[in-house]
Every structure is written in structure tokens, then in C-alpha cells.
N, C-alpha and C positions, 0 to 999 in steps of 0.2 A: 817877720821880716818880709815875707812875700807880699803882704798887703801894702807895705810901704813902697814896693816896686811897681805893682800893678793894682788896679782897683777891682779886679775880678779874680775868681778862683782859676787856677791853672793846673791842669793834670797832663801827665805823659803816660802813654801806654803803647803796646804793640798790637798788631791786628788781632791775635787771639784773645786779647783782653777787652776788646771793644764792647762786647755785650755787657760787661760789668758797669759800663757808663750809660747804659740805656735810660736809667731812672735818675741820673745824676744832675739833671738840669743844665745840660750842655747847651749853650746858645750858639757857639761858634767852634768850628773844627778846622785845624790845619792838618791835612793828610799829606804825608810825604811817603810815597810808595815807589817801588821799583817800576821801571818803564813798562814791563810786560805783565804786571800784576793787575788782575781785574779789580774793579771797584769793590770794596768790602761790602758784603751783603748785610752786615750788622747794622749799617746805617738805615736800612729800610724799616727797622723797628724803633728807631730813635724818634723822639718828639721833633717837630720842625726846628731846624737849625740852619745856620749859614755855614757853608763849607768851601774851603779853598783846597784844591789838590795840586801838588807838585810831584813831578815824576823824575827821580834820579836815583842812581845806585849809591850805596854807602861806600864810597871810595875816597881816598885821599889824593889820588893822582889820576890823570887821564889813563885809560886802558882801552885797547882795541875791543870792540864789541860790547862795551859798557858805557854808561852815561854818568860821568862824575858830576858832582854839584858844580854849577857854574856861578859866575858873578850875577848873572841874570836871575838864577834861582834864589840866591840870597837877597837880591833886591826885591823879589816877589815876597819873601818872608818879611822884609822890612815894610813893604807896602801893606801887607796884611796887618802888621803891628800899627802902622799909621792909621789904618781904617778902624782898628779896635779903639785906639785913643780918641778918634773923632766922634765915636758914638757913645751914647749914654745908656744903651740897653744891653750892654755886655754883662753876663752873669758868670759864665763858666766857659773857659776856653780849654779845649782838649787838643793836644798836639800828639800825633801818632806817626809812627813809621812801622816797618815790618816787626821789629823786636822791641821798640821803645827804649833803645839804649843809646844810639849814636846820632842819627839825623834829627830825630824828634827832640832829644835833649839839647842839642846844639841850637835848634830853632827856638826852643822855649827859653833858654838862657839869653839868646839874642833879643827875643821879645821883651824880656824883663830888663835888659840893659839898655835897650834902644832909647828910652825916654829918661834914662837915669845916668847921665854922664858923671863919671867919678865913682859910680857904685857898681862897676863891672864885677868886682869880686863878690859883692853881695848877691848879684844875679846868679853867678855860678854856684855859690855856696847854698843858695836856695834849693839847688838840685838835690842836695843831701837829704832834704826833707821830702821833696816832691817825688824823686825817683832815685833811690839810693844805689842803684846799679848803673846809673847813667855814665857813659863814657863819650862825651860830645865829639862829634866829627870835627876834626881839626881844620879841614879845608873850609867848611861852612863858617867856622869862627874866624879864620883868617880873612875870608872875603868880607865878613861883617865888620871886622876891625878897620879895613880899608874904607868901605862904604860909609861907615859912621865916623870916619876920621878920628879914631881913638888912639892912633900912634902906638899900637902895641898893647894897650890896656886890656883889651879882650883876651889876647893871647896870654898875657901875664896872669890874668884872672883864671883862665883855663888851667894853666900850670899849677896855680895855688889850689884850685879845686881838686885836681888830680892828686896832689900831695895829701890833702886832707882826706880824700876818699880812701887812699891806700893806707893811711894810718888806721882807719876804722875797719877797712876790709882788705887786708894785705893779700889775701888769696886771689884777688882780682888781677894782680900783676902777672901771674902765670897765665891766666886766661887771655890777657892782652897780648902776651908773647905768643901764645898758641894760635891766635887769629892773625898773626903776622903784623901786629901793630906795636911791637916792643919798642920801636924808636919813639913812641909817644910817651913812654914812661918818664916821669920827671926825675931830674937828677937830685 
């Protein structure tokens, strides 16, 4: 299913897992890290690759002293996706954030959905294979839905993905509640 959405391999991870991708043939990286986090040292041992870094916190709402994802951040993700589609030398795209759960999974799903109108649900369901613990950041998805003019299709696909994920990993619902995101649980 993933190859029918993008013509390259796509992986998602957190900062602690970056060394596992050192020999994975990564050609391009989308790093989404907290504003105060230093550049991950793991990239110093990677083969040459292209890297785009975005800095925002994993938030769903604006909060004093933090930097929530903005429309401009999501536009930067879409610009990265457009650049990938315009090049023929893409082999393996790695998308990472701090834990590889929320910001990076939202960005990866958006990248897969970007050039596949009508296949939004396929893009999110691919996360079950790529990163089975993914819980995409709702704010990032909502901005992408507007910017891509999908009239709610990305949001609906996110809800369908979450229902599917919780059917196979029901214990995650308690974790979502524990981190203060229980309002994101599908009905």
C-alpha cells in the first residue's frame, strides 16, 4: 500500500532510534524537534543526505512559553513533500520527532496523502505498518486539511486510523488519556 502512495521508502522514528537508521540508505530527513532541542548528533554518522528541520512543540493548542505547530510549519512540511515529488533521486525518507509518535507520524501521513487526493485513509492506515504506535498530532493534520483543501477528508481519515489502531492496540487509549489527550479518542 505504501508504494502506491509514494515512490520511496518512508520511516518514522524518535531521536533515540536515529542510530538504527545510520545504514538504512536514508536520502532525505524531515526533523521535527522541540525549539530548544540541539541538533541530534546521530546525523553526524549518517551517509550524506538532505535534511529539513522544523522546530515546534507537540501541542494541540497555543500555550504560553511553548511553540505550537503553525500553519507555516505545516506549509513547510508540504513544501518538503513537493520537493520530494519533484526529484527522481529519492530513495528513503526518514521523518522523526522526539518520540516518533505524534508530530512525525502526522507529517508522514500528510506526505503520503499530499499527492493522493481521495486516498487520505490509505495514507493514515499505512501508519499501522510503518509506526504501529503512531498517534498523529491533530493540529498538524487539521492545518494540512485546510492547506490541501481536503474539506475534512484528512480529519476523517485520522479518526478512522485511530479507531483501527485502538482495535488492535486497545491499551493505547489509557496512555492517550494519561497524557491529557483523551479528547482525541474516537467515538
